[in-house]
One Martini backbone bead per residue (centre of mass of N, CA, C, O) as a GRO file, in nm:
protein
  265
    1UNK     BB    1 -12.754  -9.575   5.579
    2UNK     BB    2 -12.717  -9.402   5.307
    3UNK     BB    3 -12.516  -9.346   5.057
    4UNK     BB    4 -12.322  -9.086   4.944
    5UNK     BB    5 -12.303  -8.912   4.659
    6UNK     BB    6 -12.096  -8.766   4.461
    7UNK     BB    7 -12.031  -8.454   4.338
    8UNK     BB    8 -12.018  -8.402   3.967
    9UNK     BB    9 -12.043  -8.105   3.944
   10UNK     BB   10 -11.844  -7.863   3.804
   11UNK     BB   11 -11.955  -7.610   3.956
   12UNK     BB   12 -11.891  -7.730   4.251
   13UNK     BB   13 -11.561  -7.734   4.205
   14UNK     BB   14 -11.500  -7.490   4.052
   15UNK     BB   15 -11.257  -7.352   3.896
   16UNK     BB   16 -11.076  -7.425   3.619
   17UNK     BB   17 -10.746  -7.487   3.566
   18UNK     BB   18 -10.516  -7.391   3.351
   19UNK     BB   19 -10.280  -7.494   3.166
   20UNK     BB   20  -9.997  -7.425   2.995
   21UNK     BB   21 -10.087  -7.568   2.734
   22UNK     BB   22 -10.358  -7.423   2.707
   23UNK     BB   23 -10.245  -7.132   2.691
   24UNK     BB   24 -10.061  -7.183   2.435
   25UNK     BB   25 -10.313  -7.260   2.238
   26UNK     BB   26 -10.395  -6.973   2.268
   27UNK     BB   27 -10.449  -6.699   2.100
   28UNK     BB   28 -10.330  -6.401   2.069
   29UNK     BB   29 -10.381  -6.078   1.983
   30UNK     BB   30 -10.156  -6.062   1.771
   31UNK     BB   31 -10.248  -6.308   1.600
   32UNK     BB   32 -10.531  -6.203   1.539
   33UNK     BB   33 -10.442  -5.946   1.389
   34UNK     BB   34 -10.282  -6.095   1.167
   35UNK     BB   35 -10.520  -6.261   1.056
   36UNK     BB   36 -10.689  -6.013   0.975
   37UNK     BB   37 -10.481  -5.895   0.777
   38UNK     BB   38 -10.470  -6.144   0.587
   39UNK     BB   39 -10.771  -6.145   0.508
   40UNK     BB   40 -10.751  -5.824   0.390
   41UNK     BB   41 -10.457  -5.757   0.273
   42UNK     BB   42 -10.270  -5.655   0.502
   43UNK     BB   43 -10.046  -5.539   0.707
   44UNK     BB   44  -9.895  -5.676   0.985
   45UNK     BB   45  -9.651  -5.434   1.033
   46UNK     BB   46  -9.697  -5.135   1.073
   47UNK     BB   47  -9.552  -4.814   1.030
   48UNK     BB   48  -9.517  -4.540   1.207
   49UNK     BB   49  -9.610  -4.214   1.075
   50UNK     BB   50  -9.530  -3.879   1.066
   51UNK     BB   51  -9.765  -3.630   0.978
   52UNK     BB   52  -9.801  -3.331   0.759
   53UNK     BB   53 -10.029  -3.062   0.691
   54UNK     BB   54  -9.979  -2.761   0.528
   55UNK     BB   55 -10.278  -2.660   0.497
   56UNK     BB   56 -10.394  -2.734   0.807
   57UNK     BB   57 -10.169  -2.837   1.034
   58UNK     BB   58 -10.195  -3.132   1.065
   59UNK     BB   59 -10.123  -3.407   1.292
   60UNK     BB   60 -10.023  -3.756   1.237
   61UNK     BB   61 -10.062  -4.104   1.250
   62UNK     BB   62  -9.950  -4.353   1.020
   63UNK     BB   63  -9.970  -4.654   0.840
   64UNK     BB   64  -9.699  -4.819   0.704
   65UNK     BB   65  -9.577  -5.036   0.510
   66UNK     BB   66  -9.308  -5.265   0.532
   67UNK     BB   67  -9.214  -5.414   0.260
   68UNK     BB   68  -9.184  -5.710   0.262
   69UNK     BB   69  -9.039  -6.014   0.092
   70UNK     BB   70  -9.148  -6.202   0.319
   71UNK     BB   71  -9.399  -6.426   0.387
   72UNK     BB   72  -9.339  -6.487   0.701
   73UNK     BB   73  -9.373  -6.178   0.772
   74UNK     BB   74  -9.553  -6.058   0.502
   75UNK     BB   75  -9.781  -6.152   0.277
   76UNK     BB   76  -9.883  -5.887   0.150
   77UNK     BB   77  -9.608  -5.749   0.079
   78UNK     BB   78  -9.492  -5.991  -0.078
   79UNK     BB   79  -9.709  -5.995  -0.302
   80UNK     BB   80  -9.659  -5.703  -0.402
   81UNK     BB   81  -9.358  -5.741  -0.468
   82UNK     BB   82  -9.398  -5.969  -0.673
   83UNK     BB   83  -9.580  -5.810  -0.867
   84UNK     BB   84  -9.371  -5.587  -0.926
   85UNK     BB   85  -9.148  -5.771  -1.042
   86UNK     BB   86  -9.317  -5.882  -1.273
   87UNK     BB   87  -9.367  -5.610  -1.411
   88UNK     BB   88  -9.069  -5.532  -1.450
   89UNK     BB   89  -8.994  -5.781  -1.619
   90UNK     BB   90  -9.203  -5.723  -1.845
   91UNK     BB   91  -9.067  -5.426  -1.903
   92UNK     BB   92  -8.736  -5.464  -1.874
   93UNK     BB   93  -8.554  -5.395  -1.610
   94UNK     BB   94  -8.347  -5.676  -1.623
   95UNK     BB   95  -8.203  -5.637  -1.871
   96UNK     BB   96  -7.873  -5.693  -2.054
   97UNK     BB   97  -8.000  -5.640  -2.333
   98UNK     BB   98  -8.095  -5.521  -2.616
   99UNK     BB   99  -8.374  -5.469  -2.764
  100UNK     BB  100  -8.550  -5.618  -3.030
  101UNK     BB  101  -8.691  -5.474  -3.316
  102UNK     BB  102  -8.961  -5.626  -3.477
  103UNK     BB  103  -9.062  -5.559  -3.786
  104UNK     BB  104  -9.348  -5.554  -3.957
  105UNK     BB  105  -9.508  -5.626  -4.227
  106UNK     BB  106  -9.728  -5.534  -4.435
  107UNK     BB  107 -10.033  -5.601  -4.508
  108UNK     BB  108 -10.265  -5.646  -4.748
  109UNK     BB  109 -10.485  -5.475  -4.613
  110UNK     BB  110 -10.315  -5.220  -4.564
  111UNK     BB  111 -10.249  -5.163  -4.861
  112UNK     BB  112 -10.542  -5.130  -4.956
  113UNK     BB  113 -10.620  -4.896  -4.768
  114UNK     BB  114 -10.404  -4.693  -4.865
  115UNK     BB  115 -10.489  -4.689  -5.163
  116UNK     BB  116 -10.776  -4.590  -5.111
  117UNK     BB  117 -10.694  -4.323  -4.973
  118UNK     BB  118 -10.537  -4.205  -5.212
  119UNK     BB  119 -10.781  -4.193  -5.404
  120UNK     BB  120 -10.955  -4.010  -5.224
  121UNK     BB  121 -10.759  -3.774  -5.221
  122UNK     BB  122 -10.776  -3.714  -5.523
  123UNK     BB  123 -11.086  -3.672  -5.538
  124UNK     BB  124 -11.093  -3.437  -5.338
  125UNK     BB  125 -10.918  -3.236  -5.499
  126UNK     BB  126 -11.104  -3.230  -5.747
  127UNK     BB  127 -11.361  -3.134  -5.598
  128UNK     BB  128 -11.232  -2.874  -5.488
  129UNK     BB  129 -11.163  -2.747  -5.767
  130UNK     BB  130 -11.482  -2.764  -5.863
  131UNK     BB  131 -11.683  -2.717  -5.603
  132UNK     BB  132 -11.783  -3.000  -5.474
  133UNK     BB  133 -11.940  -3.036  -5.177
  134UNK     BB  134 -12.079  -3.313  -5.177
  135UNK     BB  135 -11.830  -3.481  -5.250
  136UNK     BB  136 -11.658  -3.390  -5.008
  137UNK     BB  137 -11.844  -3.499  -4.783
  138UNK     BB  138 -11.841  -3.798  -4.871
  139UNK     BB  139 -11.532  -3.840  -4.852
  140UNK     BB  140 -11.501  -3.781  -4.551
  141UNK     BB  141 -11.662  -4.026  -4.449
  142UNK     BB  142 -11.490  -4.245  -4.584
  143UNK     BB  143 -11.215  -4.164  -4.458
  144UNK     BB  144 -11.297  -4.212  -4.166
  145UNK     BB  145 -11.338  -4.521  -4.200
  146UNK     BB  146 -11.055  -4.584  -4.310
  147UNK     BB  147 -10.894  -4.485  -4.063
  148UNK     BB  148 -11.021  -4.680  -3.860
  149UNK     BB  149 -10.929  -4.938  -4.007
  150UNK     BB  150 -10.622  -4.874  -3.991
  151UNK     BB  151 -10.602  -4.868  -3.681
  152UNK     BB  152 -10.702  -5.164  -3.629
  153UNK     BB  153 -10.442  -5.296  -3.780
  154UNK     BB  154 -10.180  -5.122  -3.640
  155UNK     BB  155 -10.131  -4.844  -3.718
  156UNK     BB  156  -9.893  -4.574  -3.728
  157UNK     BB  157  -9.937  -4.245  -3.716
  158UNK     BB  158  -9.991  -3.968  -3.923
  159UNK     BB  159 -10.247  -3.859  -4.111
  160UNK     BB  160 -10.336  -3.696  -4.375
  161UNK     BB  161 -10.514  -3.429  -4.440
  162UNK     BB  162 -10.746  -3.296  -4.647
  163UNK     BB  163 -10.730  -3.010  -4.470
  164UNK     BB  164 -10.466  -2.850  -4.416
  165UNK     BB  165 -10.323  -2.658  -4.189
  166UNK     BB  166 -10.160  -2.386  -4.137
  167UNK     BB  167  -9.848  -2.320  -4.034
  168UNK     BB  168  -9.718  -2.180  -3.768
  169UNK     BB  169  -9.494  -1.984  -3.636
  170UNK     BB  170  -9.236  -2.052  -3.431
  171UNK     BB  171  -9.216  -1.928  -3.093
  172UNK     BB  172  -9.020  -1.821  -2.847
  173UNK     BB  173  -9.048  -1.723  -2.519
  174UNK     BB  174  -8.730  -1.761  -2.501
  175UNK     BB  175  -8.421  -1.614  -2.553
  176UNK     BB  176  -8.107  -1.657  -2.628
  177UNK     BB  177  -7.812  -1.553  -2.570
  178UNK     BB  178  -7.557  -1.419  -2.797
  179UNK     BB  179  -7.299  -1.363  -2.578
  180UNK     BB  180  -7.291  -1.675  -2.547
  181UNK     BB  181  -7.207  -1.980  -2.538
  182UNK     BB  182  -7.269  -2.281  -2.622
  183UNK     BB  183  -7.390  -2.558  -2.522
  184UNK     BB  184  -7.308  -2.860  -2.451
  185UNK     BB  185  -7.314  -3.162  -2.643
  186UNK     BB  186  -7.444  -3.480  -2.591
  187UNK     BB  187  -7.425  -3.784  -2.696
  188UNK     BB  188  -7.683  -4.000  -2.797
  189UNK     BB  189  -7.770  -4.311  -2.734
  190UNK     BB  190  -7.928  -4.602  -2.879
  191UNK     BB  191  -8.025  -4.674  -2.562
  192UNK     BB  192  -8.165  -4.848  -2.256
  193UNK     BB  193  -7.892  -4.915  -2.123
  194UNK     BB  194  -7.689  -4.854  -1.882
  195UNK     BB  195  -7.429  -4.813  -1.702
  196UNK     BB  196  -7.160  -5.010  -1.574
  197UNK     BB  197  -7.055  -5.081  -1.242
  198UNK     BB  198  -6.812  -5.289  -1.128
  199UNK     BB  199  -6.946  -5.521  -1.333
  200UNK     BB  200  -7.272  -5.516  -1.175
  201UNK     BB  201  -7.368  -5.214  -1.172
  202UNK     BB  202  -7.702  -5.064  -1.269
  203UNK     BB  203  -7.817  -4.774  -1.232
  204UNK     BB  204  -8.096  -4.543  -1.269
  205UNK     BB  205  -7.951  -4.349  -1.050
  206UNK     BB  206  -7.731  -4.058  -1.006
  207UNK     BB  207  -7.591  -3.904  -0.717
  208UNK     BB  208  -7.482  -3.600  -0.547
  209UNK     BB  209  -7.335  -3.524  -0.238
  210UNK     BB  210  -7.331  -3.261   0.009
  211UNK     BB  211  -7.097  -3.227   0.281
  212UNK     BB  212  -6.969  -3.062   0.547
  213UNK     BB  213  -6.951  -3.315   0.753
  214UNK     BB  214  -6.776  -3.613   0.903
  215UNK     BB  215  -6.716  -3.614   1.195
  216UNK     BB  216  -6.369  -3.514   1.167
  217UNK     BB  217  -6.428  -3.460   0.875
  218UNK     BB  218  -6.357  -3.244   0.591
  219UNK     BB  219  -6.472  -3.144   0.259
  220UNK     BB  220  -6.634  -2.870   0.283
  221UNK     BB  221  -6.802  -2.592   0.206
  222UNK     BB  222  -7.143  -2.497   0.243
  223UNK     BB  223  -7.444  -2.374   0.164
  224UNK     BB  224  -7.680  -2.201   0.317
  225UNK     BB  225  -7.953  -2.061   0.408
  226UNK     BB  226  -7.913  -1.745   0.246
  227UNK     BB  227  -7.688  -1.751   0.064
  228UNK     BB  228  -7.413  -1.581  -0.103
  229UNK     BB  229  -7.227  -1.462  -0.338
  230UNK     BB  230  -6.999  -1.242  -0.468
  231UNK     BB  231  -7.255  -1.090  -0.623
  232UNK     BB  232  -7.521  -1.131  -0.420
  233UNK     BB  233  -7.639  -1.400  -0.494
  234UNK     BB  234  -7.828  -1.657  -0.451
  235UNK     BB  235  -7.793  -1.977  -0.309
  236UNK     BB  236  -7.805  -2.299  -0.294
  237UNK     BB  237  -7.891  -2.530  -0.077
  238UNK     BB  238  -7.592  -2.739  -0.043
  239UNK     BB  239  -7.383  -2.611  -0.195
  240UNK     BB  240  -7.077  -2.551  -0.296
  241UNK     BB  241  -6.870  -2.290  -0.233
  242UNK     BB  242  -6.609  -2.465  -0.355
  243UNK     BB  243  -6.588  -2.679  -0.614
  244UNK     BB  244  -6.271  -2.712  -0.646
  245UNK     BB  245  -6.218  -2.800  -0.322
  246UNK     BB  246  -6.424  -3.009  -0.310
  247UNK     BB  247  -6.457  -3.347  -0.179
  248UNK     BB  248  -6.641  -3.566  -0.346
  249UNK     BB  249  -6.514  -3.846  -0.321
  250UNK     BB  250  -6.492  -3.863  -0.006
  251UNK     BB  251  -6.796  -3.799   0.046
  252UNK     BB  252  -6.891  -4.070  -0.101
  253UNK     BB  253  -6.705  -4.297   0.032
  254UNK     BB  254  -6.717  -4.273   0.347
  255UNK     BB  255  -7.020  -4.329   0.419
  256UNK     BB  256  -7.023  -4.617   0.269
  257UNK     BB  257  -6.757  -4.722   0.467
  258UNK     BB  258  -6.817  -4.684   0.779
  259UNK     BB  259  -6.915  -4.972   0.862
  260UNK     BB  260  -6.632  -5.114   0.817
  261UNK     BB  261  -6.484  -4.893   1.034
  262UNK     BB  262  -6.615  -4.983   1.283
  263UNK     BB  263  -6.571  -5.015   1.600
  264UNK     BB  264  -6.476  -5.292   1.807
  265UNK     BB  265  -6.480  -5.503   2.106
   0.00000   0.00000   0.00000
């Protein structure tokens, strides 16, 4: 009797069981989604934000970018943050000294163009005095080309018009009361860099917060929505009811240092 050959067909052996190493080598759905986000330049881990449309009353969740600055966390947000920092550095956001404005001297071509325009201005006034309309129209066309040439050379400022319009008297829409003292004027420094705090901090904006209370401490009473002052006039929501007694310093210092004083086990 002939020997029977073993059946080597994989299908006849049943399903092949994957090993743990094989399963670990297969990308999971989370990794596939991250790869798709990287391919299209989108955020890897968007943060769901609850939004409300006051016009339609609709509410929905939208994905907001995580804005991470680490490339291993989110390459798309890190690239956008790097591009923003480069733009800010180019605009001078991080400079520590005042920028020096180096004014360039007028070029020979600019001087010639200005002299030509001055001559045309004189000729135009003479033609206007004699009533030569054709000459005036021709000079207008030439002056228009001269002005365009002067703009292309990099000149700035307003050029005098051939026929200046009479200036109308400026009238204020609201007049200041004459029975009250003038508002104090603070001298403005010709500087672009703000004040430096604590030797190393130079914020671009400084705000003061009014808090009714924090934990067991009270800084002072603040006005709620619909509050009125002693004269019966409405007060702004969140303003201190008594600015003289409100402890602004402790209200600003304590919340910022509460993390350092948090009890630990």
